[in-house]
N, CA, C, O and CB atoms as a CASP TS submission, in Angstrom:
PFRMAT TS
TARGET T0000
AUTHOR 0000-0000-0000
METHOD Language model
MODEL 1
PARENT N/A
ATOM      1  N   MET     1     -35.970  37.922-174.394  1.00  0.00           N
ATOM      2  CA  MET     1     -35.335  39.010-175.088  1.00  0.00           C
ATOM      3  C   MET     1     -34.847  38.704-176.486  1.00  0.00           C
ATOM      4  O   MET     1     -34.147  37.724-176.741  1.00  0.00           O
ATOM      5  CB  MET     1     -34.227  39.474-174.305  1.00  0.00           C
ATOM      6  N   GLN     2     -35.236  39.551-177.338  1.00  0.00           N
ATOM      7  CA  GLN     2     -34.797  39.334-178.798  1.00  0.00           C
ATOM      8  C   GLN     2     -33.510  40.060-179.072  1.00  0.00           C
ATOM      9  O   GLN     2     -33.305  41.180-178.603  1.00  0.00           O
ATOM     10  CB  GLN     2     -35.896  39.842-179.828  1.00  0.00           C
ATOM     11  N   HIS     3     -32.687  39.460-179.788  1.00  0.00           N
ATOM     12  CA  HIS     3     -31.404  40.115-180.190  1.00  0.00           C
ATOM     13  C   HIS     3     -31.472  40.347-181.695  1.00  0.00           C
ATOM     14  O   HIS     3     -31.862  39.512-182.511  1.00  0.00           O
ATOM     15  CB  HIS     3     -30.118  39.219-179.804  1.00  0.00           C
ATOM     16  N   ALA     4     -31.045  41.587-181.966  1.00  0.00           N
ATOM     17  CA  ALA     4     -31.026  41.976-183.415  1.00  0.00           C
ATOM     18  C   ALA     4     -29.977  41.221-184.061  1.00  0.00           C
ATOM     19  O   ALA     4     -28.919  41.016-183.465  1.00  0.00           O
ATOM     20  CB  ALA     4     -30.798  43.485-183.643  1.00  0.00           C
ATOM     21  N   HIS     5     -30.196  40.760-185.311  1.00  0.00           N
ATOM     22  CA  HIS     5     -29.269  39.976-186.027  1.00  0.00           C
ATOM     23  C   HIS     5     -28.974  40.789-187.305  1.00  0.00           C
ATOM     24  O   HIS     5     -29.878  41.108-188.078  1.00  0.00           O
ATOM     25  CB  HIS     5     -29.824  38.524-186.317  1.00  0.00           C
ATOM     26  N   PHE     6     -27.725  41.101-187.495  1.00  0.00           N
ATOM     27  CA  PHE     6     -27.235  41.842-188.624  1.00  0.00           C
ATOM     28  C   PHE     6     -26.276  40.968-189.483  1.00  0.00           C
ATOM     29  O   PHE     6     -25.303  40.403-188.983  1.00  0.00           O
ATOM     30  CB  PHE     6     -26.530  43.122-188.137  1.00  0.00           C
ATOM     31  N   GLU     7     -26.579  40.892-190.720  1.00  0.00           N
ATOM     32  CA  GLU     7     -25.730  40.207-191.585  1.00  0.00           C
ATOM     33  C   GLU     7     -24.527  41.070-192.064  1.00  0.00           C
ATOM     34  O   GLU     7     -24.692  42.258-192.342  1.00  0.00           O
ATOM     35  CB  GLU     7     -26.526  39.720-192.724  1.00  0.00           C
ATOM     36  N   LYS     8     -23.357  40.481-192.155  1.00  0.00           N
ATOM     37  CA  LYS     8     -22.239  41.288-192.695  1.00  0.00           C
ATOM     38  C   LYS     8     -22.373  41.262-194.269  1.00  0.00           C
ATOM     39  O   LYS     8     -22.653  40.230-194.879  1.00  0.00           O
ATOM     40  CB  LYS     8     -20.783  40.691-192.196  1.00  0.00           C
ATOM     41  N   PRO     9     -22.162  42.416-194.845  1.00  0.00           N
ATOM     42  CA  PRO     9     -22.202  42.457-196.289  1.00  0.00           C
ATOM     43  C   PRO     9     -21.161  41.448-196.855  1.00  0.00           C
ATOM     44  O   PRO     9     -20.120  41.245-196.232  1.00  0.00           O
ATOM     45  CB  PRO     9     -21.925  43.916-196.803  1.00  0.00           C
ATOM     46  N   HIS    10     -21.413  40.848-197.963  1.00  0.00           N
ATOM     47  CA  HIS    10     -20.494  39.908-198.603  1.00  0.00           C
ATOM     48  C   HIS    10     -19.500  40.726-199.421  1.00  0.00           C
ATOM     49  O   HIS    10     -19.782  41.262-200.493  1.00  0.00           O
ATOM     50  CB  HIS    10     -21.262  38.864-199.507  1.00  0.00           C
ATOM     51  N   ALA    11     -18.321  40.775-198.826  1.00  0.00           N
ATOM     52  CA  ALA    11     -17.268  41.464-199.657  1.00  0.00           C
ATOM     53  C   ALA    11     -16.438  40.463-200.228  1.00  0.00           C
ATOM     54  O   ALA    11     -16.317  39.342-199.734  1.00  0.00           O
ATOM     55  CB  ALA    11     -16.406  42.448-198.874  1.00  0.00           C
ATOM     56  N   ALA    12     -15.786  40.900-201.398  1.00  0.00           N
ATOM     57  CA  ALA    12     -15.004  39.960-202.129  1.00  0.00           C
ATOM     58  C   ALA    12     -13.727  39.743-201.327  1.00  0.00           C
ATOM     59  O   ALA    12     -13.201  40.682-200.729  1.00  0.00           O
ATOM     60  CB  ALA    12     -14.720  40.452-203.578  1.00  0.00           C
ATOM     61  N   LYS    13     -13.219  38.494-201.311  1.00  0.00           N
ATOM     62  CA  LYS    13     -12.007  38.263-200.546  1.00  0.00           C
ATOM     63  C   LYS    13     -10.833  38.690-201.334  1.00  0.00           C
ATOM     64  O   LYS    13     -10.812  38.580-202.560  1.00  0.00           O
ATOM     65  CB  LYS    13     -11.869  36.821-200.145  1.00  0.00           C
ATOM     66  N   PRO    14      -9.845  39.180-200.637  1.00  0.00           N
ATOM     67  CA  PRO    14      -8.592  39.590-201.434  1.00  0.00           C
ATOM     68  C   PRO    14      -7.972  38.406-202.161  1.00  0.00           C
ATOM     69  O   PRO    14      -8.011  37.259-201.716  1.00  0.00           O
ATOM     70  CB  PRO    14      -7.492  40.220-200.480  1.00  0.00           C
ATOM     71  N   ILE    15      -7.397  38.758-203.312  1.00  0.00           N
ATOM     72  CA  ILE    15      -6.745  37.729-204.203  1.00  0.00           C
ATOM     73  C   ILE    15      -5.228  37.915-204.052  1.00  0.00           C
ATOM     74  O   ILE    15      -4.673  38.968-204.368  1.00  0.00           O
ATOM     75  CB  ILE    15      -7.202  37.889-205.772  1.00  0.00           C
ATOM     76  N   ALA    16      -4.581  36.849-203.557  1.00  0.00           N
ATOM     77  CA  ALA    16      -3.145  36.931-203.406  1.00  0.00           C
ATOM     78  C   ALA    16      -2.368  36.890-204.697  1.00  0.00           C
ATOM     79  O   ALA    16      -2.733  36.111-205.577  1.00  0.00           O
ATOM     80  CB  ALA    16      -2.691  35.851-202.552  1.00  0.00           C
ATOM     81  N   ILE    17      -1.341  37.659-204.871  1.00  0.00           N
ATOM     82  CA  ILE    17      -0.486  37.671-206.009  1.00  0.00           C
ATOM     83  C   ILE    17       0.929  37.110-205.588  1.00  0.00           C
ATOM     84  O   ILE    17       1.671  37.753-204.846  1.00  0.00           O
ATOM     85  CB  ILE    17      -0.394  39.130-206.594  1.00  0.00           C
ATOM     86  N   ASP    18       1.235  35.962-206.067  1.00  0.00           N
ATOM     87  CA  ASP    18       2.488  35.321-205.746  1.00  0.00           C
ATOM     88  C   ASP    18       3.270  35.351-206.967  1.00  0.00           C
ATOM     89  O   ASP    18       2.717  35.098-208.038  1.00  0.00           O
ATOM     90  CB  ASP    18       2.326  33.903-205.216  1.00  0.00           C
ATOM     91  N   ILE    19       4.524  35.640-206.908  1.00  0.00           N
ATOM     92  CA  ILE    19       5.504  35.587-208.059  1.00  0.00           C
ATOM     93  C   ILE    19       6.666  34.644-207.655  1.00  0.00           C
ATOM     94  O   ILE    19       7.373  34.890-206.678  1.00  0.00           O
ATOM     95  CB  ILE    19       6.077  37.077-208.430  1.00  0.00           C
ATOM     96  N   ASP    20       6.825  33.639-208.381  1.00  0.00           N
ATOM     97  CA  ASP    20       7.771  32.564-208.128  1.00  0.00           C
ATOM     98  C   ASP    20       7.711  32.030-206.723  1.00  0.00           C
ATOM     99  O   ASP    20       8.719  31.797-206.057  1.00  0.00           O
ATOM    100  CB  ASP    20       9.143  33.026-208.412  1.00  0.00           C
ATOM    101  N   GLY    21       6.389  31.837-206.277  1.00  0.00           N
ATOM    102  CA  GLY    21       6.142  31.213-204.978  1.00  0.00           C
ATOM    103  C   GLY    21       6.209  32.140-203.811  1.00  0.00           C
ATOM    104  O   GLY    21       5.991  31.697-202.683  1.00  0.00           O
ATOM    105  N   GLU    22       6.504  33.429-204.009  1.00  0.00           N
ATOM    106  CA  GLU    22       6.687  34.408-202.908  1.00  0.00           C
ATOM    107  C   GLU    22       5.423  35.407-203.017  1.00  0.00           C
ATOM    108  O   GLU    22       5.146  36.001-204.060  1.00  0.00           O
ATOM    109  CB  GLU    22       8.179  35.223-203.051  1.00  0.00           C
ATOM    110  N   PRO    23       4.726  35.515-201.876  1.00  0.00           N
ATOM    111  CA  PRO    23       3.620  36.557-201.902  1.00  0.00           C
ATOM    112  C   PRO    23       4.133  37.963-202.091  1.00  0.00           C
ATOM    113  O   PRO    23       5.062  38.353-201.384  1.00  0.00           O
ATOM    114  CB  PRO    23       2.807  36.517-200.597  1.00  0.00           C
ATOM    115  N   LYS    24       3.599  38.733-202.982  1.00  0.00           N
ATOM    116  CA  LYS    24       4.063  40.071-203.197  1.00  0.00           C
ATOM    117  C   LYS    24       3.015  41.106-202.843  1.00  0.00           C
ATOM    118  O   LYS    24       3.374  42.257-202.598  1.00  0.00           O
ATOM    119  CB  LYS    24       4.488  40.236-204.607  1.00  0.00           C
ATOM    120  N   GLY    25       1.642  40.733-202.802  1.00  0.00           N
ATOM    121  CA  GLY    25       0.641  41.610-202.509  1.00  0.00           C
ATOM    122  C   GLY    25      -0.748  40.973-202.696  1.00  0.00           C
ATOM    123  O   GLY    25      -0.877  39.793-203.023  1.00  0.00           O
ATOM    124  N   VAL    26      -1.746  41.776-202.482  1.00  0.00           N
ATOM    125  CA  VAL    26      -3.146  41.294-202.708  1.00  0.00           C
ATOM    126  C   VAL    26      -3.887  42.222-203.558  1.00  0.00           C
ATOM    127  O   VAL    26      -3.537  43.398-203.659  1.00  0.00           O
ATOM    128  CB  VAL    26      -3.901  41.115-201.411  1.00  0.00           C
ATOM    129  N   LEU    27      -4.977  41.703-204.221  1.00  0.00           N
ATOM    130  CA  LEU    27      -5.840  42.511-205.059  1.00  0.00           C
ATOM    131  C   LEU    27      -7.121  42.618-204.286  1.00  0.00           C
ATOM    132  O   LEU    27      -7.598  41.596-203.793  1.00  0.00           O
ATOM    133  CB  LEU    27      -6.054  41.898-206.501  1.00  0.00           C
ATOM    134  N   VAL    28      -7.709  43.765-204.145  1.00  0.00           N
ATOM    135  CA  VAL    28      -8.958  43.969-203.515  1.00  0.00           C
ATOM    136  C   VAL    28      -9.930  44.700-204.619  1.00  0.00           C
ATOM    137  O   VAL    28      -9.537  45.518-205.451  1.00  0.00           O
ATOM    138  CB  VAL    28      -8.741  44.851-202.144  1.00  0.00           C
ATOM    139  N   ALA    29     -11.182  44.272-204.468  1.00  0.00           N
ATOM    140  CA  ALA    29     -12.148  44.844-205.392  1.00  0.00           C
ATOM    141  C   ALA    29     -12.160  46.355-205.302  1.00  0.00           C
ATOM    142  O   ALA    29     -12.098  46.892-204.195  1.00  0.00           O
ATOM    143  CB  ALA    29     -13.535  44.295-205.120  1.00  0.00           C
ATOM    144  N   SER    30     -12.239  47.084-206.444  1.00  0.00           N
ATOM    145  CA  SER    30     -12.211  48.558-206.472  1.00  0.00           C
ATOM    146  C   SER    30     -12.859  48.968-207.703  1.00  0.00           C
ATOM    147  O   SER    30     -12.312  48.797-208.792  1.00  0.00           O
ATOM    148  CB  SER    30     -10.794  49.142-206.387  1.00  0.00           C
ATOM    149  N   GLY    31     -14.047  49.524-207.571  1.00  0.00           N
ATOM    150  CA  GLY    31     -14.779  50.082-208.714  1.00  0.00           C
ATOM    151  C   GLY    31     -15.008  48.925-209.662  1.00  0.00           C
ATOM    152  O   GLY    31     -15.580  47.902-209.288  1.00  0.00           O
ATOM    153  N   GLN    32     -14.525  49.108-210.975  1.00  0.00           N
ATOM    154  CA  GLN    32     -14.798  48.092-211.975  1.00  0.00           C
ATOM    155  C   GLN    32     -13.629  47.137-212.068  1.00  0.00           C
ATOM    156  O   GLN    32     -13.582  46.332-212.998  1.00  0.00           O
ATOM    157  CB  GLN    32     -15.083  48.727-213.335  1.00  0.00           C
ATOM    158  N   GLY    33     -12.657  47.191-211.122  1.00  0.00           N
ATOM    159  CA  GLY    33     -11.549  46.303-211.269  1.00  0.00           C
ATOM    160  C   GLY    33     -10.911  45.912-209.875  1.00  0.00           C
ATOM    161  O   GLY    33     -11.615  45.587-208.919  1.00  0.00           O
ATOM    162  N   TYR    34      -9.635  45.961-209.828  1.00  0.00           N
ATOM    163  CA  TYR    34      -8.917  45.584-208.642  1.00  0.00           C
ATOM    164  C   TYR    34      -7.812  46.603-208.311  1.00  0.00           C
ATOM    165  O   TYR    34      -7.203  47.167-209.220  1.00  0.00           O
ATOM    166  CB  TYR    34      -8.330  44.194-208.816  1.00  0.00           C
ATOM    167  N   ARG    35      -7.557  46.836-207.045  1.00  0.00           N
ATOM    168  CA  ARG    35      -6.492  47.726-206.500  1.00  0.00           C
ATOM    169  C   ARG    35      -5.425  46.702-205.904  1.00  0.00           C
ATOM    170  O   ARG    35      -5.737  45.771-205.163  1.00  0.00           O
ATOM    171  CB  ARG    35      -7.098  48.815-205.323  1.00  0.00           C
ATOM    172  N   PHE    36      -4.173  46.979-206.305  1.00  0.00           N
ATOM    173  CA  PHE    36      -3.125  46.194-205.745  1.00  0.00           C
ATOM    174  C   PHE    36      -2.543  46.755-204.498  1.00  0.00           C
ATOM    175  O   PHE    36      -2.253  47.950-204.428  1.00  0.00           O
ATOM    176  CB  PHE    36      -2.091  46.016-206.711  1.00  0.00           C
ATOM    177  N   LEU    37      -2.360  45.912-203.490  1.00  0.00           N
ATOM    178  CA  LEU    37      -1.816  46.374-202.205  1.00  0.00           C
ATOM    179  C   LEU    37      -0.615  45.531-201.921  1.00  0.00           C
ATOM    180  O   LEU    37      -0.732  44.337-201.646  1.00  0.00           O
ATOM    181  CB  LEU    37      -2.863  46.284-201.038  1.00  0.00           C
ATOM    182  N   ALA    38       0.567  46.157-201.988  1.00  0.00           N
ATOM    183  CA  ALA    38       1.838  45.473-201.767  1.00  0.00           C
ATOM    184  C   ALA    38       2.045  44.932-200.449  1.00  0.00           C
ATOM    185  O   ALA    38       1.607  45.637-199.540  1.00  0.00           O
ATOM    186  CB  ALA    38       2.904  46.325-202.037  1.00  0.00           C
ATOM    187  N   VAL    39       2.611  43.844-200.119  1.00  0.00           N
ATOM    188  CA  VAL    39       2.933  43.240-198.860  1.00  0.00           C
ATOM    189  C   VAL    39       4.482  43.077-198.723  1.00  0.00           C
ATOM    190  O   VAL    39       5.004  42.808-197.641  1.00  0.00           O
ATOM    191  CB  VAL    39       2.207  41.875-198.733  1.00  0.00           C
ATOM    192  N   LYS    40       5.183  43.254-199.875  1.00  0.00           N
ATOM    193  CA  LYS    40       6.646  43.117-199.891  1.00  0.00           C
ATOM    194  C   LYS    40       7.273  44.388-200.418  1.00  0.00           C
ATOM    195  O   LYS    40       6.763  44.987-201.365  1.00  0.00           O
ATOM    196  CB  LYS    40       7.085  41.909-200.748  1.00  0.00           C
ATOM    197  N   LEU    41       8.344  44.798-199.833  1.00  0.00           N
ATOM    198  CA  LEU    41       9.022  46.028-200.256  1.00  0.00           C
ATOM    199  C   LEU    41       9.282  46.057-201.757  1.00  0.00           C
ATOM    200  O   LEU    41       9.082  47.115-202.355  1.00  0.00           O
ATOM    201  CB  LEU    41      10.337  46.183-199.510  1.00  0.00           C
ATOM    202  N   ASP    42       9.709  44.986-202.412  1.00  0.00           N
ATOM    203  CA  ASP    42      10.038  45.009-203.788  1.00  0.00           C
ATOM    204  C   ASP    42       8.864  45.164-204.665  1.00  0.00           C
ATOM    205  O   ASP    42       9.090  45.415-205.849  1.00  0.00           O
ATOM    206  CB  ASP    42      10.747  43.829-204.142  1.00  0.00           C
ATOM    207  N   ALA    43       7.680  45.056-204.278  1.00  0.00           N
ATOM    208  CA  ALA    43       6.444  45.312-205.003  1.00  0.00           C
ATOM    209  C   ALA    43       5.788  46.576-204.892  1.00  0.00           C
ATOM    210  O   ALA    43       4.781  46.832-205.551  1.00  0.00           O
ATOM    211  CB  ALA    43       5.545  44.418-204.663  1.00  0.00           C
ATOM    212  N   PHE    44       6.369  47.470-203.999  1.00  0.00           N
ATOM    213  CA  PHE    44       5.745  48.778-203.673  1.00  0.00           C
ATOM    214  C   PHE    44       5.707  49.732-204.906  1.00  0.00           C
ATOM    215  O   PHE    44       5.007  50.744-204.876  1.00  0.00           O
ATOM    216  CB  PHE    44       6.531  49.462-202.503  1.00  0.00           C
ATOM    217  N   GLY    45       6.479  49.398-206.014  1.00  0.00           N
ATOM    218  CA  GLY    45       6.390  50.207-207.207  1.00  0.00           C
ATOM    219  C   GLY    45       5.053  50.124-207.851  1.00  0.00           C
ATOM    220  O   GLY    45       4.715  50.971-208.677  1.00  0.00           O
ATOM    221  N   VAL    46       4.255  49.108-207.498  1.00  0.00           N
ATOM    222  CA  VAL    46       2.964  48.850-208.109  1.00  0.00           C
ATOM    223  C   VAL    46       1.758  49.134-207.047  1.00  0.00           C
ATOM    224  O   VAL    46       0.568  49.137-207.361  1.00  0.00           O
ATOM    225  CB  VAL    46       2.940  47.322-208.634  1.00  0.00           C
ATOM    226  N   ASP    47       2.238  49.360-205.810  1.00  0.00           N
ATOM    227  CA  ASP    47       1.196  49.562-204.780  1.00  0.00           C
ATOM    228  C   ASP    47       0.162  50.706-205.093  1.00  0.00           C
ATOM    229  O   ASP    47       0.507  51.802-205.533  1.00  0.00           O
ATOM    230  CB  ASP    47       1.887  49.870-203.453  1.00  0.00           C
ATOM    231  N   GLY    48      -1.105  50.357-204.832  1.00  0.00           N
ATOM    232  CA  GLY    48      -2.182  51.323-205.068  1.00  0.00           C
ATOM    233  C   GLY    48      -2.682  51.431-206.508  1.00  0.00           C
ATOM    234  O   GLY    48      -3.700  52.067-206.782  1.00  0.00           O
ATOM    235  N   GLN    49      -1.951  50.802-207.411  1.00  0.00           N
ATOM    236  CA  GLN    49      -2.477  50.872-208.821  1.00  0.00           C
ATOM    237  C   GLN    49      -3.721  50.031-209.012  1.00  0.00           C
ATOM    238  O   GLN    49      -3.864  49.004-208.350  1.00  0.00           O
ATOM    239  CB  GLN    49      -1.405  50.403-209.826  1.00  0.00           C
ATOM    240  N   GLU    50      -4.630  50.429-209.897  1.00  0.00           N
ATOM    241  CA  GLU    50      -5.840  49.725-210.245  1.00  0.00           C
ATOM    242  C   GLU    50      -5.607  49.026-211.618  1.00  0.00           C
ATOM    243  O   GLU    50      -4.941  49.506-212.534  1.00  0.00           O
ATOM    244  CB  GLU    50      -7.074  50.717-210.290  1.00  0.00           C
ATOM    245  N   PHE    51      -6.256  47.810-211.633  1.00  0.00           N
ATOM    246  CA  PHE    51      -6.147  46.976-212.835  1.00  0.00           C
ATOM    247  C   PHE    51      -7.518  46.451-213.202  1.00  0.00           C
ATOM    248  O   PHE    51      -8.402  46.360-212.350  1.00  0.00           O
ATOM    249  CB  PHE    51      -5.154  45.801-212.620  1.00  0.00           C
ATOM    250  N   THR    52      -7.701  46.101-214.484  1.00  0.00           N
ATOM    251  CA  THR    52      -9.037  45.533-214.906  1.00  0.00           C
ATOM    252  C   THR    52      -9.126  44.071-214.642  1.00  0.00           C
ATOM    253  O   THR    52     -10.216  43.502-214.575  1.00  0.00           O
ATOM    254  CB  THR    52      -9.302  45.773-216.397  1.00  0.00           C
ATOM    255  N   SER    53      -7.925  43.425-214.483  1.00  0.00           N
ATOM    256  CA  SER    53      -7.982  41.967-214.340  1.00  0.00           C
ATOM    257  C   SER    53      -6.848  41.472-213.485  1.00  0.00           C
ATOM    258  O   SER    53      -5.830  42.150-213.343  1.00  0.00           O
ATOM    259  CB  SER    53      -7.942  41.283-215.702  1.00  0.00           C
ATOM    260  N   VAL    54      -7.005  40.322-212.926  1.00  0.00           N
ATOM    261  CA  VAL    54      -5.968  39.713-212.032  1.00  0.00           C
ATOM    262  C   VAL    54      -4.671  39.515-212.898  1.00  0.00           C
ATOM    263  O   VAL    54      -3.566  39.772-212.421  1.00  0.00           O
ATOM    264  CB  VAL    54      -6.490  38.275-211.395  1.00  0.00           C
ATOM    265  N   GLU    55      -4.820  39.080-214.100  1.00  0.00           N
ATOM    266  CA  GLU    55      -3.695  38.835-215.077  1.00  0.00           C
ATOM    267  C   GLU    55      -2.961  40.128-215.254  1.00  0.00           C
ATOM    268  O   GLU    55      -1.736  40.135-215.138  1.00  0.00           O
ATOM    269  CB  GLU    55      -4.214  38.298-216.488  1.00  0.00           C
ATOM    270  N   ALA    56      -3.642  41.249-215.533  1.00  0.00           N
ATOM    271  CA  ALA    56      -3.004  42.574-215.749  1.00  0.00           C
ATOM    272  C   ALA    56      -2.173  42.928-214.600  1.00  0.00           C
ATOM    273  O   ALA    56      -1.044  43.390-214.768  1.00  0.00           O
ATOM    274  CB  ALA    56      -4.023  43.667-215.982  1.00  0.00           C
ATOM    275  N   ALA    57      -2.714  42.717-213.346  1.00  0.00           N
ATOM    276  CA  ALA    57      -2.042  43.085-212.198  1.00  0.00           C
ATOM    277  C   ALA    57      -0.765  42.243-212.017  1.00  0.00           C
ATOM    278  O   ALA    57       0.306  42.761-211.703  1.00  0.00           O
ATOM    279  CB  ALA    57      -2.952  42.965-211.039  1.00  0.00           C
ATOM    280  N   GLU    58      -0.917  40.968-212.222  1.00  0.00           N
ATOM    281  CA  GLU    58       0.289  40.051-212.088  1.00  0.00           C
ATOM    282  C   GLU    58       1.380  40.434-213.081  1.00  0.00           C
ATOM    283  O   GLU    58       2.556  40.468-212.717  1.00  0.00           O
ATOM    284  CB  GLU    58      -0.116  38.540-212.328  1.00  0.00           C
ATOM    285  N   ALA    59       1.009  40.726-214.341  1.00  0.00           N
ATOM    286  CA  ALA    59       1.975  41.119-215.315  1.00  0.00           C
ATOM    287  C   ALA    59       2.669  42.457-214.887  1.00  0.00           C
ATOM    288  O   ALA    59       3.879  42.572-215.085  1.00  0.00           O
ATOM    289  CB  ALA    59       1.291  41.253-216.695  1.00  0.00           C
ATOM    290  N   ALA    60       1.978  43.443-214.327  1.00  0.00           N
ATOM    291  CA  ALA    60       2.577  44.602-213.896  1.00  0.00           C
ATOM    292  C   ALA    60       3.512  44.443-212.716  1.00  0.00           C
ATOM    293  O   ALA    60       4.519  45.148-212.644  1.00  0.00           O
ATOM    294  CB  ALA    60       1.574  45.524-213.603  1.00  0.00           C
ATOM    295  N   VAL    61       3.220  43.542-211.784  1.00  0.00           N
ATOM    296  CA  VAL    61       4.110  43.185-210.675  1.00  0.00           C
ATOM    297  C   VAL    61       5.339  42.553-211.218  1.00  0.00           C
ATOM    298  O   VAL    61       6.440  42.910-210.800  1.00  0.00           O
ATOM    299  CB  VAL    61       3.429  42.248-209.678  1.00  0.00           C
ATOM    300  N   ARG    62       5.216  41.651-212.108  1.00  0.00           N
ATOM    301  CA  ARG    62       6.384  40.897-212.700  1.00  0.00           C
ATOM    302  C   ARG    62       7.279  41.894-213.489  1.00  0.00           C
ATOM    303  O   ARG    62       8.508  41.833-213.450  1.00  0.00           O
ATOM    304  CB  ARG    62       5.873  39.702-213.680  1.00  0.00           C
ATOM    305  N   SER    63       6.599  42.799-214.194  1.00  0.00           N
ATOM    306  CA  SER    63       7.485  43.803-214.918  1.00  0.00           C
ATOM    307  C   SER    63       8.139  44.755-213.961  1.00  0.00           C
ATOM    308  O   SER    63       9.267  45.170-214.223  1.00  0.00           O
ATOM    309  CB  SER    63       6.673  44.629-215.956  1.00  0.00           C
ATOM    310  N   SER    64       7.546  45.112-212.926  1.00  0.00           N
ATOM    311  CA  SER    64       8.113  46.023-211.920  1.00  0.00           C
ATOM    312  C   SER    64       9.337  45.278-211.284  1.00  0.00           C
ATOM    313  O   SER    64      10.385  45.891-211.084  1.00  0.00           O
ATOM    314  CB  SER    64       6.998  46.436-210.796  1.00  0.00           C
ATOM    315  N   LEU    65       9.195  43.915-210.958  1.00  0.00           N
ATOM    316  CA  LEU    65      10.283  43.231-210.397  1.00  0.00           C
ATOM    317  C   LEU    65      11.486  43.080-211.263  1.00  0.00           C
ATOM    318  O   LEU    65      12.630  43.151-210.813  1.00  0.00           O
ATOM    319  CB  LEU    65       9.856  41.982-209.993  1.00  0.00           C
ATOM    320  N   ARG    66      11.184  42.856-212.588  1.00  0.00           N
ATOM    321  CA  ARG    66      12.283  42.737-213.590  1.00  0.00           C
ATOM    322  C   ARG    66      13.014  44.061-213.710  1.00  0.00           C
ATOM    323  O   ARG    66      14.226  44.065-213.922  1.00  0.00           O
ATOM    324  CB  ARG    66      11.731  42.304-214.992  1.00  0.00           C
ATOM    325  N   GLY    67      12.359  45.123-213.588  1.00  0.00           N
ATOM    326  CA  GLY    67      12.943  46.481-213.598  1.00  0.00           C
ATOM    327  C   GLY    67      13.939  46.785-212.528  1.00  0.00           C
ATOM    328  O   GLY    67      14.809  47.646-212.661  1.00  0.00           O
ATOM    329  N   GLN    68      13.775  46.012-211.410  1.00  0.00           N
ATOM    330  CA  GLN    68      14.633  46.210-210.229  1.00  0.00           C
ATOM    331  C   GLN    68      15.932  45.411-210.256  1.00  0.00           C
ATOM    332  O   GLN    68      16.893  45.656-209.526  1.00  0.00           O
ATOM    333  CB  GLN    68      13.871  45.846-208.994  1.00  0.00           C
ATOM    334  N   ALA    69      15.876  44.398-211.195  1.00  0.00           N
ATOM    335  CA  ALA    69      17.095  43.457-211.214  1.00  0.00           C
ATOM    336  C   ALA    69      18.343  44.086-211.801  1.00  0.00           C
ATOM    337  O   ALA    69      19.386  43.436-211.873  1.00  0.00           O
ATOM    338  CB  ALA    69      16.783  42.179-212.038  1.00  0.00           C
TER
END
């Protein structure tokens, strides 16, 4: 008996965004850039936003956290 073999599509792995050693969220591929998904309450101000680079996303999360202080 033959079994069908299906390959899983290769999806980009999420990229963790850590600020001062604490995970705040992940970036997932979205269109031409990345979408930020918050995993900590203090990062929800940036949740769902799209960025063109990892650096831009990290800067936005840092800026959001500074605004809360």
